Z-matrix of the N, CA and C atoms (Angstrom, degrees):
N
C 1 1.476
C 2 1.555 1 106.67
N 3 1.365 2 115.43 1 134.78
C 4 1.504 3 117.96 2 179.99
C 5 1.504 4 109.98 3 -65.64
N 6 1.340 5 115.11 4 160.48
C 7 1.444 6 121.97 5 171.24
C 8 1.521 7 111.18 6 -68.20
N 9 1.289 8 117.33 7 160.94
C 10 1.489 9 122.86 8 -168.92
C 11 1.521 10 111.59 9 -59.92
N 12 1.337 11 120.27 10 -32.81
C 13 1.437 12 121.12 11 -173.99
C 14 1.557 13 111.25 12 -73.24
N 15 1.323 14 117.19 13 -10.27
C 16 1.471 15 121.34 14 -179.27
C 17 1.532 16 109.40 15 -55.38
N 18 1.290 17 117.83 16 -37.10
C 19 1.509 18 120.60 17 -175.37
C 20 1.548 19 110.38 18 -68.80
N 21 1.350 20 118.15 19 -20.19
C 22 1.451 21 120.05 20 -178.94
C 23 1.536 22 111.72 21 -87.74
N 24 1.335 23 118.44 22 -7.41
C 25 1.449 24 120.76 23 -177.97
C 26 1.521 25 112.43 24 -80.38
N 27 1.314 26 115.96 25 156.81
C 28 1.456 27 119.08 26 171.81
C 29 1.522 28 110.35 27 -71.44
N 30 1.330 29 116.47 28 168.17
C 31 1.449 30 118.61 29 178.82
C 32 1.511 31 111.10 30 -61.91
N 33 1.314 32 118.27 31 -39.70
C 34 1.463 33 120.27 32 177.74
C 35 1.543 34 111.51 33 -61.84
N 36 1.299 35 116.02 34 -42.62
C 37 1.462 36 121.18 35 176.84
C 38 1.523 37 112.65 36 -64.10
N 39 1.312 38 114.38 37 -40.66
C 40 1.478 39 118.81 38 177.03
C 41 1.540 40 112.25 39 -60.36
N 42 1.342 41 116.64 40 -37.18
C 43 1.444 42 118.79 41 175.54
C 44 1.530 43 112.78 42 -62.48
N 45 1.364 44 114.45 43 -41.48
C 46 1.416 45 117.98 44 177.93
C 47 1.509 46 110.64 45 -66.19
N 48 1.322 47 117.00 46 -40.00
C 49 1.473 48 121.55 47 178.09
C 50 1.497 49 109.31 48 -56.19
N 51 1.339 50 117.22 49 -48.77
C 52 1.468 51 121.35 50 -176.76
C 53 1.525 52 110.64 51 -64.35
N 54 1.344 53 119.33 52 -39.29
C 55 1.439 54 121.86 53 173.98
C 56 1.498 55 111.46 54 -58.54
N 57 1.313 56 117.93 55 -45.17
C 58 1.470 57 122.22 56 178.75
C 59 1.509 58 109.33 57 -61.52
N 60 1.271 59 116.20 58 -43.87
C 61 1.501 60 119.30 59 -175.17
C 62 1.516 61 111.22 60 -65.68
N 63 1.291 62 117.64 61 -22.73
C 64 1.468 63 120.35 62 -176.93
C 65 1.532 64 112.22 63 -80.88
N 66 1.350 65 117.65 64 -16.84
C 67 1.444 66 120.25 65 -176.87
C 68 1.535 67 108.35 66 -95.01
N 69 1.307 68 116.91 67 112.40
C 70 1.438 69 119.37 68 -170.64
C 71 1.487 70 116.55 69 -107.76
N 72 1.332 71 119.08 70 0.10
C 73 1.471 72 120.83 71 -178.84
C 74 1.507 73 109.87 72 -155.58
N 75 1.338 74 114.20 73 159.99
C 76 1.460 75 122.55 74 173.45
C 77 1.500 76 106.55 75 -126.14
N 78 1.315 77 118.22 76 98.14
C 79 1.519 78 121.66 77 175.68
C 80 1.484 79 110.69 78 -60.95
N 81 1.325 80 118.02 79 128.18
C 82 1.450 81 123.07 80 -177.85
C 83 1.533 82 108.55 81 -113.76
N 84 1.358 83 114.76 82 123.64
C 85 1.489 84 117.63 83 -178.99
C 86 1.503 85 108.94 84 -73.98
N 87 1.339 86 115.91 85 130.90
C 88 1.471 87 122.24 86 176.22
C 89 1.541 88 111.46 87 53.76
N 90 1.327 89 119.51 88 56.77
C 91 1.479 90 118.30 89 -177.94
C 92 1.502 91 114.44 90 -61.66
N 93 1.321 92 117.30 91 -24.92
C 94 1.480 93 119.69 92 -178.30
C 95 1.517 94 110.46 93 -63.83
N 96 1.336 95 119.15 94 -24.68
C 97 1.430 96 122.60 95 179.91
C 98 1.509 97 112.07 96 -69.42
N 99 1.340 98 115.99 97 -22.13
C 100 1.478 99 118.19 98 -179.49
C 101 1.536 100 112.13 99 -93.44
N 102 1.327 101 118.00 100 -12.99
C 103 1.455 102 119.77 101 -178.30
C 104 1.518 103 115.46 102 -59.62
N 105 1.374 104 119.47 103 -38.37
C 106 1.431 105 118.37 104 175.06
C 107 1.525 106 113.36 105 -60.30
N 108 1.331 107 117.25 106 -31.85
C 109 1.440 108 121.47 107 179.37
C 110 1.532 109 111.07 108 -73.91
N 111 1.297 110 115.88 109 -32.00
C 112 1.503 111 119.49 110 174.86
C 113 1.519 112 108.27 111 -67.04
N 114 1.337 113 117.92 112 -41.56
C 115 1.433 114 120.51 113 178.92
C 116 1.581 115 112.97 114 -67.16
N 117 1.337 116 113.30 115 -36.77
C 118 1.457 117 118.72 116 175.11
C 119 1.491 118 112.38 117 -64.36
N 120 1.325 119 117.06 118 -36.16
C 121 1.468 120 121.42 119 177.23
C 122 1.550 121 109.69 120 -65.10
N 123 1.292 122 116.92 121 -40.53
C 124 1.439 123 121.21 122 179.22
C 125 1.552 124 110.01 123 -62.00
N 126 1.335 125 115.73 124 -44.65
C 127 1.470 126 119.21 125 179.69
C 128 1.508 127 111.74 126 -64.34
N 129 1.322 128 115.00 127 -41.00
C 130 1.510 129 119.61 128 179.01
C 131 1.489 130 110.93 129 -61.23
N 132 1.362 131 116.38 130 -43.98
C 133 1.455 132 119.26 131 -178.52
C 134 1.529 133 111.55 132 -63.98
N 135 1.327 134 116.11 133 -33.24
C 136 1.437 135 118.58 134 179.96
C 137 1.515 136 113.67 135 -67.96
N 138 1.354 137 117.51 136 -19.44
C 139 1.450 138 119.93 137 175.31
C 140 1.504 139 113.79 138 -77.00
N 141 1.349 140 116.26 139 -21.10
C 142 1.459 141 119.19 140 -178.40
C 143 1.516 142 113.39 141 76.43
N 144 1.349 143 118.28 142 5.73
C 145 1.472 144 121.92 143 -177.15
C 146 1.515 145 110.46 144 -93.44
N 147 1.341 146 114.92 145 116.50
C 148 1.464 147 119.13 146 -174.20
C 149 1.548 148 112.73 147 -57.21
N 150 1.294 149 115.98 148 -45.12
C 151 1.451 150 119.26 149 -176.45
C 152 1.546 151 113.32 150 -61.09
N 153 1.323 152 116.02 151 -39.25
C 154 1.454 153 120.70 152 177.51
C 155 1.502 154 111.94 153 -66.35
N 156 1.336 155 113.85 154 -41.44
C 157 1.458 156 117.85 155 179.51
C 158 1.513 157 110.28 156 -65.24
N 159 1.309 158 118.92 157 -43.10
C 160 1.447 159 122.46 158 178.51
C 161 1.532 160 111.87 159 -59.45
N 162 1.335 161 115.22 160 -44.94
C 163 1.458 162 119.30 161 179.14
C 164 1.505 163 111.75 162 -61.99
N 165 1.339 164 117.84 163 -43.63
C 166 1.422 165 120.81 164 -178.92
C 167 1.531 166 111.81 165 -68.97
N 168 1.343 167 115.75 166 -35.68
C 169 1.470 168 118.03 167 176.41
C 170 1.512 169 110.32 168 -65.56
N 171 1.352 170 117.96 169 -38.53
C 172 1.450 171 121.66 170 179.58
C 173 1.520 172 110.69 171 -63.69
N 174 1.335 173 118.75 172 -42.50
C 175 1.422 174 120.80 173 -179.35
C 176 1.564 175 110.43 174 -63.53
N 177 1.321 176 117.30 175 -40.54
C 178 1.492 177 119.20 176 179.55
C 179 1.528 178 109.30 177 -67.13
N 180 1.315 179 117.10 178 -44.35
C 181 1.477 180 119.16 179 -179.35
C 182 1.566 181 109.59 180 -63.45
N 183 1.278 182 115.69 181 -39.82
C 184 1.485 183 118.45 182 179.30
C 185 1.522 184 111.08 183 -59.94
N 186 1.334 185 113.29 184 -43.88
C 187 1.514 186 117.09 185 178.66
C 188 1.487 187 112.48 186 -64.30
N 189 1.312 188 118.81 187 -43.43
C 190 1.447 189 121.85 188 -177.44
C 191 1.519 190 113.14 189 -70.25
N 192 1.296 191 117.09 190 -41.48
C 193 1.494 192 117.94 191 178.56
C 194 1.514 193 110.64 192 -68.91
N 195 1.345 194 117.63 193 -35.68
C 196 1.463 195 117.96 194 175.49
C 197 1.499 196 111.84 195 -66.27
N 198 1.321 197 117.96 196 -42.88
C 199 1.465 198 120.34 197 -178.89
C 200 1.510 199 111.34 198 -65.77
N 201 1.336 200 118.65 199 -28.50
C 202 1.480 201 121.83 200 -177.52
C 203 1.519 202 110.62 201 -94.90
N 204 1.327 203 118.23 202 -5.22
C 205 1.451 204 119.81 203 176.42
C 206 1.504 205 114.68 204 69.63
N 207 1.345 206 116.28 205 35.18
C 208 1.488 207 120.39 206 178.38
C 209 1.555 208 109.08 207 -117.43
N 210 1.296 209 116.47 208 161.72
C 211 1.470 210 118.18 209 177.91
C 212 1.529 211 112.39 210 -56.25
N 213 1.360 212 116.31 211 149.61
C 214 1.485 213 118.79 212 -176.44
C 215 1.514 214 111.35 213 -69.81
N 216 1.302 215 114.54 214 160.29
C 217 1.445 216 125.59 215 177.46
C 218 1.529 217 109.41 216 -114.00
N 219 1.316 218 117.08 217 149.33
C 220 1.462 219 120.67 218 170.56
C 221 1.504 220 111.36 219 -102.47
N 222 1.284 221 117.06 220 127.33
C 223 1.446 222 124.20 221 179.29
C 224 1.526 223 110.08 222 -86.15
N 225 1.284 224 117.18 223 132.54
C 226 1.496 225 122.84 224 175.29
C 227 1.502 226 106.30 225 -131.82
N 228 1.306 227 116.65 226 118.64
C 229 1.456 228 122.05 227 -179.55
C 230 1.520 229 107.66 228 -112.37
N 231 1.325 230 117.35 229 125.78
C 232 1.446 231 122.28 230 -179.75
C 233 1.523 232 108.58 231 -117.38
N 234 1.309 233 117.25 232 174.57
C 235 1.447 234 122.17 233 -172.00
C 236 1.556 235 111.25 234 -81.81
N 237 1.290 236 118.94 235 -107.38
C 238 1.470 237 121.76 236 -172.82
C 239 1.511 238 112.27 237 -77.22
N 240 1.291 239 117.17 238 139.64
C 241 1.467 240 124.22 239 -178.40
C 242 1.528 241 110.28 240 -64.33
N 243 1.314 242 116.55 241 143.59
C 244 1.480 243 120.37 242 167.69
C 245 1.506 244 108.29 243 -67.01
N 246 1.336 245 116.47 244 146.13
C 247 1.456 246 119.45 245 178.88
C 248 1.503 247 110.74 246 -146.07
N 249 1.351 248 115.16 247 153.58
C 250 1.455 249 122.85 248 173.12
C 251 1.546 250 105.36 249 -144.64
N 252 1.341 251 116.77 250 -160.79
C 253 1.436 252 117.48 251 -175.04
C 254 1.520 253 111.92 252 -71.90
N 255 1.392 254 118.07 253 -16.52
C 256 1.437 255 121.45 254 178.26
C 257 1.508 256 114.04 255 -81.46
N 258 1.355 257 119.31 256 -11.47
C 259 1.442 258 120.38 257 -176.56
C 260 1.511 259 112.13 258 129.32
N 261 1.338 260 116.55 259 -155.91
C 262 1.461 261 121.77 260 -176.55
C 263 1.531 262 110.01 261 -116.70
N 264 1.344 263 113.61 262 143.06
C 265 1.468 264 120.07 263 177.60
C 266 1.541 265 108.96 264 -84.66
N 267 1.341 266 115.82 265 126.83
C 268 1.494 267 119.39 266 -177.08
C 269 1.468 268 111.64 267 -92.39
N 270 1.355 269 118.44 268 -42.01
C 271 1.450 270 121.56 269 -173.50
C 272 1.508 271 112.23 270 -155.03
N 273 1.337 272 115.62 271 167.58
C 274 1.470 273 120.76 272 -177.28
C 275 1.498 274 107.35 273 -149.98
N 276 1.351 275 117.38 274 135.44
C 277 1.427 276 123.39 275 171.67
C 278 1.509 277 111.04 276 -109.64
N 279 1.319 278 117.37 277 126.16
C 280 1.445 279 123.04 278 179.46
C 281 1.515 280 109.17 279 -119.04
N 282 1.364 281 117.81 280 114.32
C 283 1.487 282 118.56 281 -179.86
C 284 1.513 283 112.70 282 -62.18
N 285 1.339 284 115.62 283 160.16
C 286 1.450 285 121.89 284 179.89
C 287 1.519 286 113.02 285 -63.91
N 288 1.317 287 115.28 286 146.58
C 289 1.436 288 120.91 287 176.34
C 290 1.527 289 109.75 288 -130.49
N 291 1.334 290 116.07 289 137.61
C 292 1.492 291 122.92 290 173.34
C 293 1.545 292 111.76 291 51.61
N 294 1.331 293 114.86 292 45.44
C 295 1.443 294 118.40 293 175.81
C 296 1.510 295 117.33 294 79.83
N 297 1.311 296 115.96 295 -0.60
C 298 1.464 297 120.59 296 178.12
C 299 1.511 298 113.79 297 -82.92
N 300 1.290 299 117.87 298 -176.47
C 301 1.481 300 121.74 299 -179.66
C 302 1.548 301 110.22 300 -85.06
N 303 1.303 302 114.13 301 146.01
C 304 1.470 303 118.74 302 167.74
C 305 1.557 304 104.09 303 -68.80
N 306 1.338 305 112.21 304 157.56
C 307 1.511 306 117.42 305 -174.81
C 308 1.515 307 111.14 306 -129.95
N 309 1.355 308 114.44 307 139.47
C 310 1.449 309 123.05 308 171.43
C 311 1.516 310 106.37 309 -109.58
N 312 1.338 311 116.35 310 119.22
C 313 1.457 312 121.98 311 176.61
C 314 1.522 313 109.81 312 -104.42
N 315 1.353 314 116.68 313 127.45
C 316 1.478 315 121.95 314 -177.74
C 317 1.531 316 108.05 315 -125.64
N 318 1.317 317 115.93 316 140.69
C 319 1.448 318 120.80 317 173.05
C 320 1.522 319 110.47 318 -103.52
N 321 1.325 320 116.79 319 135.13
C 322 1.465 321 120.27 320 -171.08
C 323 1.539 322 114.90 321 -107.95
N 324 1.357 323 116.47 322 -0.42
C 325 1.453 324 118.93 323 176.85
C 326 1.526 325 109.42 324 -133.79
N 327 1.353 326 113.02 325 148.30
C 328 1.458 327 118.50 326 -179.75
C 329 1.555 328 110.55 327 -68.52
N 330 1.328 329 116.53 328 155.56
C 331 1.431 330 119.87 329 -174.17
C 332 1.532 331 114.93 330 -67.08
N 333 1.337 332 115.60 331 -45.20
C 334 1.467 333 121.13 332 -171.68
C 335 1.512 334 112.62 333 -82.63
N 336 1.331 335 116.61 334 -55.28
C 337 1.446 336 122.71 335 -173.62
C 338 1.547 337 113.13 336 -93.64
N 339 1.312 338 116.47 337 -6.50
C 340 1.491 339 120.76 338 178.14
C 341 1.557 340 110.23 339 58.97
N 342 1.308 341 116.97 340 30.18
C 343 1.487 342 121.01 341 175.43
C 344 1.499 343 108.41 342 -78.46
N 345 1.337 344 116.73 343 147.34
C 346 1.450 345 120.10 344 170.00
C 347 1.558 346 108.50 345 -67.16
N 348 1.283 347 115.13 346 133.52
C 349 1.460 348 119.79 347 -176.14
C 350 1.522 349 110.64 348 -69.52
N 351 1.315 350 118.40 349 158.91
C 352 1.428 351 123.18 350 178.73
C 353 1.537 352 109.42 351 -66.60
N 354 1.343 353 114.83 352 148.86
C 355 1.443 354 119.78 353 -178.09
C 356 1.512 355 112.68 354 -60.10
N 357 1.305 356 117.73 355 -42.37
C 358 1.452 357 120.29 356 -176.92
C 359 1.507 358 110.89 357 -62.11
N 360 1.342 359 116.76 358 -37.62
C 361 1.454 360 122.09 359 177.31
C 362 1.513 361 110.08 360 -65.68
N 363 1.307 362 117.62 361 -47.75
C 364 1.414 363 122.34 362 -177.39
C 365 1.561 364 111.22 363 -61.90
N 366 1.326 365 114.94 364 -45.34
C 367 1.470 366 118.56 365 -179.92
C 368 1.502 367 111.81 366 -63.59
N 369 1.353 368 116.21 367 -43.91
C 370 1.423 369 119.60 368 -178.40
C 371 1.499 370 111.04 369 -63.72
N 372 1.376 371 117.89 370 -36.18
C 373 1.450 372 119.88 371 177.31
C 374 1.490 373 112.90 372 -65.74
N 375 1.329 374 115.80 373 -41.07
C 376 1.458 375 120.49 374 176.87
C 377 1.542 376 110.29 375 -58.81
N 378 1.305 377 116.03 376 -47.08
C 379 1.490 378 119.53 377 -178.88
C 380 1.496 379 111.55 378 -68.08
N 381 1.299 380 116.21 379 -33.40
C 382 1.498 381 121.12 380 177.83
C 383 1.526 382 110.30 381 -61.94
N 384 1.336 383 115.66 382 -46.99
C 385 1.466 384 118.89 383 -179.63
C 386 1.513 385 110.69 384 -69.73
N 387 1.361 386 118.73 385 -36.80
C 388 1.425 387 120.69 386 174.14
C 389 1.519 388 111.68 387 -57.59
N 390 1.312 389 116.85 388 -39.25
C 391 1.489 390 120.18 389 -179.71
C 392 1.534 391 112.34 390 -63.70
N 393 1.320 392 117.17 391 -30.13
C 394 1.472 393 118.91 392 174.26
C 395 1.542 394 107.77 393 -64.54
N 396 1.337 395 117.81 394 -43.57
C 397 1.456 396 122.88 395 179.87
C 398 1.522 397 109.08 396 -60.48
N 399 1.319 398 117.70 397 -43.74
C 400 1.468 399 122.15 398 179.91
C 401 1.496 400 112.59 399 -63.16
N 402 1.301 401 116.95 400 -36.67
C 403 1.452 402 120.95 401 177.82
C 404 1.576 403 110.80 402 -53.42
N 405 1.320 404 112.14 403 -46.13
C 406 1.443 405 117.50 404 -179.73
C 407 1.518 406 113.33 405 -76.93
N 408 1.311 407 116.88 406 -47.71
C 409 1.463 408 121.55 407 -166.90
C 410 1.540 409 113.46 408 -92.78
N 411 1.309 410 118.74 409 -29.62
C 412 1.470 411 119.90 410 179.30
C 413 1.496 412 112.99 411 -97.86
N 414 1.332 413 116.79 412 -42.41
C 415 1.462 414 119.33 413 -176.26
C 416 1.540 415 112.18 414 -100.28
N 417 1.338 416 117.12 415 -2.61
C 418 1.487 417 123.16 416 174.52
C 419 1.504 418 111.37 417 57.42
N 420 1.328 419 118.63 418 38.28
C 421 1.453 420 122.21 419 175.15
C 422 1.512 421 108.32 420 -84.16
N 423 1.343 422 116.54 421 139.13
C 424 1.484 423 119.42 422 178.07
C 425 1.504 424 115.02 423 -72.46
N 426 1.345 425 117.92 424 -19.96
C 427 1.459 426 122.79 425 175.45
C 428 1.517 427 107.58 426 -135.87
N 429 1.330 428 116.10 427 160.41
C 430 1.450 429 122.34 428 177.80
C 431 1.514 430 109.56 429 -117.85
N 432 1.317 431 116.07 430 96.71
C 433 1.463 432 121.21 431 -177.31
C 434 1.490 433 112.35 432 -92.88
N 435 1.294 434 117.52 433 150.43
C 436 1.469 435 122.35 434 171.83
C 437 1.513 436 108.44 435 -83.48
N 438 1.332 437 115.49 436 91.01
C 439 1.473 438 122.18 437 -179.44
C 440 1.529 439 107.50 438 -110.90
N 441 1.333 440 115.37 439 169.93
C 442 1.464 441 118.74 440 172.03
C 443 1.527 442 112.34 441 -58.08
N 444 1.362 443 114.87 442 -36.85
C 445 1.434 444 118.76 443 177.85
C 446 1.527 445 112.42 444 -64.45
N 447 1.364 446 115.60 445 -37.23
C 448 1.476 447 119.76 446 176.44
C 449 1.506 448 110.54 447 -58.16
N 450 1.328 449 117.00 448 -47.83
C 451 1.481 450 119.60 449 -177.47
C 452 1.540 451 110.60 450 -69.72
N 453 1.327 452 117.66 451 -31.86
C 454 1.497 453 118.02 452 174.19
C 455 1.514 454 111.09 453 -64.88
N 456 1.329 455 117.39 454 -38.63
C 457 1.456 456 120.10 455 178.06
C 458 1.530 457 110.81 456 -63.98
N 459 1.316 458 115.45 457 -43.05
C 460 1.436 459 122.03 458 177.22
C 461 1.560 460 110.55 459 -56.52
N 462 1.339 461 114.29 460 -47.93
C 463 1.481 462 121.47 461 -178.74
C 464 1.551 463 109.24 462 -64.03
N 465 1.339 464 116.22 463 -40.12
C 466 1.449 465 117.88 464 -176.46
C 467 1.561 466 110.88 465 -63.75
N 468 1.305 467 116.08 466 -39.02
C 469 1.497 468 119.42 467 177.48
C 470 1.505 469 110.17 468 -64.82
N 471 1.296 470 118.80 469 -43.96
C 472 1.445 471 122.22 470 -178.95
C 473 1.568 472 110.37 471 -61.11
N 474 1.311 473 114.96 472 -43.80
C 475 1.490 474 117.32 473 178.08
C 476 1.523 475 110.65 474 -57.82
N 477 1.323 476 116.76 475 -45.20
C 478 1.449 477 120.08 476 -177.15
C 479 1.524 478 113.37 477 -66.54
N 480 1.360 479 115.18 478 -34.12
C 481 1.447 480 119.95 479 -177.34
C 482 1.503 481 114.18 480 -77.12
N 483 1.317 482 118.05 481 -38.45
C 484 1.465 483 119.16 482 -174.41
C 485 1.527 484 114.50 483 -125.04
N 486 1.312 485 116.27 484 4.91
C 487 1.440 486 119.30 485 -175.18
C 488 1.510 487 114.95 486 -81.91
N 489 1.324 488 118.50 487 -19.18
C 490 1.505 489 117.05 488 -172.97
C 491 1.503 490 113.56 489 -122.82
N 492 1.317 491 120.93 490 7.88
C 493 1.431 492 120.13 491 -176.71
C 494 1.540 493 114.97 492 -80.92
N 495 1.347 494 115.72 493 -38.94
C 496 1.456 495 118.96 494 -177.90
C 497 1.555 496 107.07 495 -165.17
N 498 1.348 497 114.88 496 170.37
C 499 1.446 498 117.31 497 175.80
C 500 1.497 499 111.33 498 -60.61
N 501 1.327 500 117.58 499 -39.78
C 502 1.437 501 121.48 500 -179.27
C 503 1.521 502 110.33 501 -63.65
N 504 1.305 503 117.31 502 -42.61
C 505 1.468 504 119.54 503 179.98
C 506 1.518 505 109.64 504 -72.73
N 507 1.309 506 119.05 505 -30.36
C 508 1.450 507 119.23 506 175.98
C 509 1.504 508 111.86 507 -62.63
N 510 1.367 509 115.25 508 -40.47
C 511 1.444 510 120.72 509 176.24
C 512 1.523 511 109.97 510 -64.03
N 513 1.314 512 116.84 511 -41.77
C 514 1.461 513 120.95 512 179.30
C 515 1.536 514 108.60 513 -61.24
N 516 1.329 515 117.67 514 -42.14
C 517 1.468 516 120.68 515 -178.75
C 518 1.522 517 109.21 516 -60.97
N 519 1.321 518 118.83 517 -45.22
C 520 1.463 519 119.18 518 178.62
C 521 1.504 520 111.67 519 -63.23
N 522 1.330 521 117.30 520 -36.48
C 523 1.460 522 121.48 521 178.92
C 524 1.534 523 110.27 522 -64.43
N 525 1.306 524 115.79 523 -45.55
C 526 1.477 525 121.35 524 -177.57
C 527 1.507 526 109.17 525 -67.82
N 528 1.286 527 118.81 526 -44.78
C 529 1.478 528 120.98 527 -177.69
C 530 1.536 529 108.14 528 -67.68
N 531 1.322 530 116.97 529 -39.47
C 532 1.476 531 118.36 530 177.98
C 533 1.523 532 111.66 531 -63.44
N 534 1.331 533 117.35 532 -38.26
C 535 1.428 534 119.80 533 177.12
C 536 1.537 535 112.16 534 -65.35
N 537 1.342 536 115.39 535 -35.43
C 538 1.453 537 119.91 536 177.33
C 539 1.538 538 110.64 537 -63.75
N 540 1.348 539 115.60 538 -41.83
C 541 1.446 540 117.80 539 179.52
C 542 1.528 541 111.32 540 -67.63
N 543 1.334 542 116.96 541 -38.69
C 544 1.453 543 119.08 542 179.80
C 545 1.522 544 111.54 543 -62.91
N 546 1.314 545 114.56 544 -34.12
C 547 1.482 546 118.11 545 -177.47
C 548 1.474 547 114.59 546 -94.63
N 549 1.350 548 118.66 547 5.48
C 550 1.470 549 119.83 548 -169.31
C 551 1.521 550 112.97 549 -80.08
N 552 1.309 551 120.40 550 -19.39
C 553 1.428 552 121.89 551 -175.17
C 554 1.527 553 109.24 552 -113.71
N 555 1.348 554 117.18 553 121.71
C 556 1.473 555 118.80 554 179.16
C 557 1.504 556 111.27 555 -58.45
N 558 1.302 557 116.42 556 139.86
C 559 1.465 558 121.96 557 -179.21
C 560 1.508 559 108.24 558 -127.56
N 561 1.332 560 115.73 559 140.56
C 562 1.460 561 120.50 560 -176.72
C 563 1.527 562 112.69 561 -64.89
N 564 1.353 563 115.84 562 -24.05
C 565 1.471 564 119.74 563 -177.39
C 566 1.529 565 111.74 564 -100.95
N 567 1.328 566 115.50 565 18.81
C 568 1.469 567 119.15 566 179.27
C 569 1.520 568 110.36 567 -108.76
N 570 1.333 569 118.86 568 102.49
C 571 1.435 570 122.75 569 -176.40
C 572 1.538 571 113.45 570 -55.44
N 573 1.307 572 115.42 571 -42.27
C 574 1.479 573 119.95 572 -177.98
C 575 1.551 574 110.82 573 -63.17
N 576 1.376 575 114.30 574 -46.52
C 577 1.457 576 117.08 575 178.76
C 578 1.509 577 109.82 576 -66.96
N 579 1.316 578 118.59 577 -41.72
C 580 1.464 579 120.08 578 177.48
C 581 1.511 580 110.71 579 -57.69
N 582 1.320 581 117.41 580 -40.95
C 583 1.470 582 119.48 581 178.81
C 584 1.498 583 110.79 582 -64.81
N 585 1.328 584 116.03 583 -42.31
C 586 1.465 585 118.23 584 -178.19
C 587 1.530 586 108.85 585 -61.46
N 588 1.314 587 118.34 586 -43.87
C 589 1.449 588 118.16 587 -179.89
C 590 1.549 589 110.05 588 -67.71
N 591 1.321 590 118.17 589 -36.56
C 592 1.435 591 120.57 590 178.95
C 593 1.501 592 111.75 591 -65.08
N 594 1.332 593 115.89 592 -39.98
C 595 1.447 594 120.47 593 -176.05
C 596 1.529 595 112.39 594 -75.75
N 597 1.336 596 116.91 595 -31.92
C 598 1.444 597 119.54 596 -174.14
C 599 1.520 598 113.88 597 -126.03
N 600 1.330 599 116.75 598 13.27
C 601 1.443 600 119.06 599 179.56
C 602 1.522 601 111.22 600 67.29
N 603 1.385 602 117.11 601 21.11
C 604 1.451 603 120.68 602 177.81
C 605 1.473 604 113.02 603 87.53
N 606 1.341 605 118.02 604 -2.58
C 607 1.423 606 120.90 605 179.73
C 608 1.527 607 108.41 606 -148.06
N 609 1.347 608 115.08 607 176.42
C 610 1.460 609 117.82 608 -172.16
C 611 1.501 610 113.16 609 -71.04
N 612 1.325 611 118.47 610 -26.23
C 613 1.434 612 119.75 611 -173.13
C 614 1.525 613 109.55 612 92.21
N 615 1.342 614 114.13 613 -178.20
C 616 1.452 615 118.07 614 -179.24
C 617 1.530 616 112.23 615 -70.16
N 618 1.318 617 115.33 616 164.20
C 619 1.446 618 119.26 617 -170.09
C 620 1.536 619 114.87 618 -60.31
N 621 1.303 620 115.18 619 -30.63
C 622 1.460 621 118.75 620 -177.20
C 623 1.544 622 111.55 621 -74.64
N 624 1.305 623 117.86 622 -11.93
C 625 1.474 624 121.95 623 -179.74
C 626 1.542 625 109.33 624 -90.75
N 627 1.321 626 115.08 625 155.94
C 628 1.431 627 119.68 626 176.15
C 629 1.517 628 110.41 627 -77.40
N 630 1.318 629 117.79 628 147.07
C 631 1.453 630 122.35 629 -179.91
C 632 1.517 631 108.48 630 -106.07
N 633 1.342 632 115.44 631 119.47
C 634 1.429 633 119.46 632 -178.69
C 635 1.539 634 111.33 633 -88.94
N 636 1.312 635 115.53 634 145.01
C 637 1.458 636 120.08 635 -179.99
C 638 1.496 637 111.95 636 -123.88
N 639 1.318 638 115.58 637 104.41
C 640 1.476 639 121.13 638 175.66
C 641 1.523 640 103.14 639 -118.90
N 642 1.337 641 115.49 640 120.26
C 643 1.471 642 120.79 641 -173.68
C 644 1.516 643 111.20 642 -106.28
N 645 1.328 644 119.06 643 107.16
C 646 1.446 645 120.04 644 -177.78
C 647 1.550 646 112.41 645 -67.11
N 648 1.301 647 114.33 646 146.04
C 649 1.458 648 121.33 647 177.25
C 650 1.495 649 114.44 648 77.26
N 651 1.334 650 118.45 649 10.57
C 652 1.489 651 120.58 650 -179.82
C 653 1.520 652 107.78 651 -124.42
N 654 1.299 653 117.00 652 145.83
C 655 1.461 654 123.31 653 179.38
C 656 1.486 655 110.57 654 -91.15
């Protein structure tokens, strides 16, 4: 069943929504080759040093975009998340302009306490924003909607990246995928999801617009 905002879309947008919903996975070539970069990102985040986190995020994105055969992304890591009464912004996808790179912006500290965010949250946010890029560049969709298929694609990438390296990473994969399922359906009592729909009409909007990433149920 489509999410509630589906009824507000135009017929053309509904067709794109349904195409997105039908795509349930992103097969990743040689996913084991990216696992050391995932582990390096976790170590970098543990240091709390923005520059190291940004460099590690860039290496992971470079590996994933290359493996998937899509244009590269630029990673931008900032400090404390922006926040308002709806909650905290986790990530942002900005499509390429004038021949430049598309950009993924990630915030590594919570808004109020300025704590470094948990690794599972940070990784899931990075993959979430990458999935918006893939909607445009891999699947050639004119819009990037938050559909059930979108969240399945997100989960499929996470499983491939952290599901086979070790027992610890297998547990992390289950945790991340479970969090994705818990957050995949908009709920009336979820301020973060309500904000996301209010900010973007329930979907990413046209390609020239920025895509906001607020992930409910994650710190």
